[in-house]
C-alpha positions in Angstrom: -17.5 177.1 120.3 -15.3 179.4 122.4 -13.6 182.3 120.6 -10.0 182.5 121.5 -9.8 186.1 120.6 -10.8 188.1 123.7 -9.3 185.6 126.1 -6.2 186.4 128.1 -3.3 183.9 128.5 -4.7 183.0 131.9 -8.2 182.4 130.4 -6.7 180.2 127.7 -4.8 178.2 130.3 -8.1 177.3 131.9 -9.7 175.9 128.7 -10.8 172.2 129.0 -8.8 171.4 125.9 -5.6 172.3 127.8 -6.3 170.3 130.9 -3.2 168.2 131.7 -1.0 170.1 129.3 2.3 171.7 130.4 1.8 175.4 131.4 3.8 176.7 128.4 1.2 175.3 125.9 -1.3 178.0 126.9 1.4 180.6 126.2 2.0 179.1 122.8 -1.7 179.3 121.9 -1.9 182.9 123.1 1.2 183.7 121.1 -0.4 182.2 117.9 -3.5 184.3 118.5 -2.0 187.6 119.5 1.6 187.7 118.3 1.6 185.5 115.2 -1.9 186.3 114.1 -3.1 182.9 113.2 -6.3 182.6 111.2 -7.2 179.2 112.5 -6.2 176.6 115.1 -4.8 174.5 112.2 -2.0 177.1 111.8 -0.6 176.4 115.3 2.1 174.1 114.0 4.3 173.9 117.1 1.4 172.3 119.1 0.9 168.5 119.3 -1.6 167.2 116.8 -3.8 165.9 119.6 -4.0 169.3 121.2 -4.7 171.0 117.8 -7.6 168.5 117.3 -9.0 169.2 120.8 -8.8 173.0 120.2 -10.4 172.7 116.8 -13.4 170.8 118.3 -14.1 173.4 120.9 -12.5 176.7 119.9 -12.5 179.2 117.0 -10.5 182.3 116.5 -12.5 184.9 114.6 -16.2 185.5 114.9 -16.0 188.3 112.3 -15.2 188.4 108.6 -14.1 191.2 106.4 -17.2 192.1 104.4 -15.6 194.9 102.3 -12.5 197.1 102.1 -11.8 200.4 100.4 -8.3 201.6 99.8 -7.2 205.3 99.4 -4.2 206.6 97.5 -2.5 207.6 100.8 -2.6 204.0 102.0 -5.6 204.3 104.3 -7.8 201.3 104.2 -11.3 201.2 105.6 -12.7 197.8 106.5 -16.3 196.8 107.0 -16.5 193.8 109.3 -19.4 191.5 109.5 -19.9 190.2 113.1 -21.3 186.7 114.0 -24.9 188.1 114.3 -24.7 189.8 110.9 -24.2 193.3 112.2 -21.5 195.4 110.6 -18.8 197.7 112.1 -16.0 199.8 110.6 -12.3 200.0 111.4 -9.6 201.9 109.6 -5.9 201.2 108.9 -3.9 204.4 109.0 -0.2 204.1 107.9 2.2 206.9 108.6 5.9 207.2 108.0 6.9 206.6 111.6 3.9 204.6 112.9 0.9 202.5 112.0 -2.4 203.3 113.7 -5.8 201.7 113.6 -9.1 203.4 114.3 -11.5 201.1 116.2 -15.2 200.9 116.9 -16.6 200.0 120.3 -20.3 199.7 119.6 -22.6 198.7 116.7 -24.0 202.1 115.9 -23.9 204.9 118.5 -26.3 206.5 121.0 -24.6 209.9 121.1 -26.6 211.2 118.1 -24.0 213.7 116.9 -25.7 215.7 114.1 -22.5 215.7 112.0 -21.8 211.9 112.1 -23.0 209.2 109.7 -23.0 206.6 112.4 -25.5 208.6 114.5 -28.2 208.3 111.9 -29.0 204.7 112.9 -28.7 205.0 116.7 -27.3 202.2 118.9 -27.8 198.5 118.1 -25.6 197.0 120.8 -22.3 197.1 122.6 -19.4 195.2 121.1 -17.7 192.5 123.2 -14.0 192.9 124.2 -13.2 190.0 121.7 -15.0 191.8 118.8 -13.1 195.0 119.6 -9.7 193.1 119.6 -10.6 191.2 116.4 -10.6 194.5 114.5 -6.8 194.9 115.3 -6.1 191.2 114.4 -8.1 191.3 111.2 -6.3 194.4 110.1 -2.9 193.1 111.1 -3.4 189.9 109.1 -4.3 192.0 106.1 -1.4 194.4 106.5 1.3 192.0 107.6 4.1 194.0 106.1 3.9 196.6 108.9 3.2 196.2 112.6 0.4 198.1 114.2 1.8 200.4 116.9 -1.1 202.7 117.8 -4.8 202.4 118.3 -7.5 205.0 118.7 -11.1 204.4 119.8 -12.6 207.0 117.4 -14.7 204.7 115.3 -18.4 203.8 115.7 -19.8 204.1 119.2 -19.2 206.0 122.4 -16.4 204.0 124.2 -17.4 205.1 127.7 -20.9 203.8 127.3 -19.2 200.4 126.8 -16.4 201.1 129.2 -15.9 197.6 130.8 -15.5 195.9 127.4 -13.3 198.7 126.1 -11.0 198.4 129.2 -10.8 194.6 128.8 -9.9 195.0 125.1 -7.3 197.6 126.0 -5.7 195.3 128.5 -5.5 192.6 125.8 -4.1 195.0 123.3 -1.4 196.0 125.8 -0.6 192.7 127.6 -1.2 190.2 124.9 -0.5 192.0 121.6 2.1 194.3 122.9 0.8 197.8 122.2 2.0 200.4 124.5 -0.8 201.8 126.6 0.7 205.3 125.9 -0.1 204.6 122.2 -3.8 204.0 122.8 -6.3 206.8 122.7 -9.9 206.7 123.9 -12.2 209.4 122.5 -15.4 210.4 124.3 -18.1 213.0 123.9 -18.0 213.3 127.7 -19.3 210.7 130.0 -18.2 211.7 133.6 -18.9 208.3 135.2 -16.9 206.6 132.4 -14.0 209.1 132.7 -13.9 208.6 136.4 -13.8 204.8 136.0 -11.1 205.1 133.4 -9.0 207.1 135.8 -9.0 204.2 138.2 -7.6 201.6 135.8 -3.9 202.4 136.1 -3.6 202.6 132.3 -1.4 205.4 131.0 -3.5 205.9 127.9 -4.6 209.2 126.3 -8.1 210.5 126.9 -9.5 212.6 124.1 -12.6 214.7 124.8 -14.8 215.6 121.8 -15.8 219.2 122.6 -16.8 220.8 119.2 -18.3 223.9 120.9 -17.2 226.4 123.6 -20.6 226.6 125.3 -23.4 224.3 126.4 -26.1 225.8 124.1 -24.3 225.1 120.8 -22.8 221.9 122.0 -26.2 220.5 122.9 -27.5 221.3 119.4 -24.6 219.3 117.9 -24.4 216.5 120.4 -27.8 215.5 121.9 -26.3 213.4 124.7 -24.6 216.6 125.9 -27.9 217.5 127.4 -27.3 215.0 130.2 -24.0 216.5 131.4 -23.0 220.2 131.2 -19.5 221.2 130.1 -18.8 222.2 133.7 -19.5 218.6 134.9 -17.5 217.0 132.1 -14.5 219.3 132.5 -14.5 218.7 136.3 -14.2 214.9 135.6 -11.4 215.8 133.2 -9.6 217.7 135.9 -10.0 214.7 138.2 -8.6 212.4 135.4 -5.6 214.6 135.0 -4.9 214.8 138.7 -5.3 211.0 139.1 -3.3 209.9 136.1 -0.9 212.8 135.4 -1.7 212.4 131.8 -2.4 215.4 129.5 -5.6 215.2 127.6 -6.5 216.0 124.0 -9.5 218.2 123.2 -11.0 217.4 119.8 -12.7 220.2 118.1 -14.6 219.5 114.8 -14.7 222.7 112.8 -18.0 223.3 111.0 -18.0 226.2 108.5 -20.0 229.1 109.9 -21.2 227.1 113.0 -18.3 226.9 115.5 -15.3 228.2 113.7 -15.2 232.0 114.5 -12.2 233.6 116.2 -14.6 234.7 119.1 -15.5 231.0 119.6 -11.8 230.1 119.7 -11.2 232.7 122.4 -14.1 231.3 124.4 -12.7 227.8 124.0 -9.3 229.0 125.4 -11.0 230.4 128.4 -13.1 227.3 128.9 -10.1 225.0 129.0 -8.0 227.3 131.2 -6.2 225.2 133.9 -6.5 221.8 132.1 -3.2 220.8 130.4 -3.5 219.3 126.9 -3.6 220.2 123.2 -6.6 221.1 121.1 -6.8 219.0 118.0 -8.7 220.8 115.2 -10.6 218.5 112.8 -12.0 220.2 109.7 -15.3 218.6 108.8 -15.1 215.4 106.6 -18.2 215.9 104.6 -21.2 213.6 105.2 -24.7 214.6 104.0 -26.8 215.9 106.9 -30.1 217.7 107.2 -28.3 220.6 108.8 -26.2 221.1 105.6 -22.8 221.3 107.5 -19.9 222.3 105.4 -16.1 222.2 105.6 -14.6 225.6 106.8 -12.3 227.5 104.5 -8.6 226.9 105.0 -8.1 230.6 105.9 -10.7 230.4 108.7 -9.1 227.3 110.1 -5.8 229.1 110.3 -7.5 232.1 112.1 -9.1 229.8 114.6 -5.9 228.1 115.3 -4.0 231.3 115.7 -6.6 232.7 118.1 -6.0 229.6 120.3 -2.3 229.7 120.1 -1.9 233.4 121.0 -3.8 232.6 124.2 -1.3 229.9 125.1 -3.2 226.8 124.0 -1.1 224.2 122.2 -3.0 223.4 119.0 -2.6 220.7 116.3 -4.6 219.9 113.2 -5.6 216.4 112.2 -4.1 215.2 109.0 -6.8 214.5 106.4 -6.9 210.8 105.5 -9.1 208.7 103.4 -11.6 211.3 102.1 -11.9 209.4 98.8 -13.0 206.3 100.5 -15.7 207.6 102.8 -13.4 207.5 105.8 -15.6 209.5 108.2 -17.2 207.3 110.8 -20.2 205.4 109.6 -20.0 206.4 105.9 -18.9 203.0 104.5 -21.5 201.1 106.5 -24.1 203.5 105.2 -23.0 203.2 101.6 -22.8 199.4 101.7 -26.3 199.2 103.3 -27.7 201.2 100.4 -25.9 199.0 97.9 -27.1 195.7 99.4 -30.7 196.9 100.0 -31.6 199.2 97.1 -34.9 200.9 97.6 -35.1 200.0 101.2 -34.4 202.0 104.3 -31.2 200.7 105.9 -30.4 200.9 109.5 -28.2 204.0 109.2 -30.8 205.9 107.2 -33.8 205.5 109.5 
């Protein structure tokens, strides 16, 4: 069975089931998949019954199912999707007053090994296909049909630029087929220069977000093991190239860990490090997950001091709104909790 999700309108037009059909039929099918969020071929009521029967015999829509969902008081919903092979990934619905955003995963697990992240505990299982990535948006939109998704951030499980071809294919579908503005799509990376350079060549005006988390290589490598492969100098050089090629300002994400990377001196060093690269620093106070390192959330006063130290040095600074703390909204937490629930007494993938 061919999954319709992940196919472009042109791909759908080439399906055997549509051989001999007028050209507009493919557009109708794509519209049902990506604009009307059908759950099955049977819902495509403006197609001839004979075509519906042919599509039903050879095509399906979703390869994933919603395994679990947690809802927070602020409206945030974290979904755990079960993929066709039984693996599970997380995605998050984030409603705001003026927009609706979704946080998407790009890999099952993650190879980056960040010491502060629940996903990192299990390592990488596999890349997600472009269709599996897009399905997250469609699954959420079907569940939250009262509001239209307007923004997407690749900040869920996985390192997007280690799966850059499928991520780019998914972004093109989100933009061309579903209708999301590319300017409302953000790709977050720990810093993969070849992937950054490839992304710069795609003619997509999206936002690139670099997860820095430290102003120097020594500290950064202790927090992000994959940072040993590329120095900050190499990563930031690729960011300069991205800015020059696309004209797009970047976002520099900085996770604040109490007593680790939140001093005013480190803020000053961060301002120097980023000198000459336009873009804002987005401060993210640690969303607690149990780690061997015992990381803790910084005090509110320390966060304010860190921010002020950046701003007085001319660096535009924002602070991420805290969402979903009551529902384990940090990346990988729900998957970890559900694994423990389903397999009591056994080591789950994310606990190895």
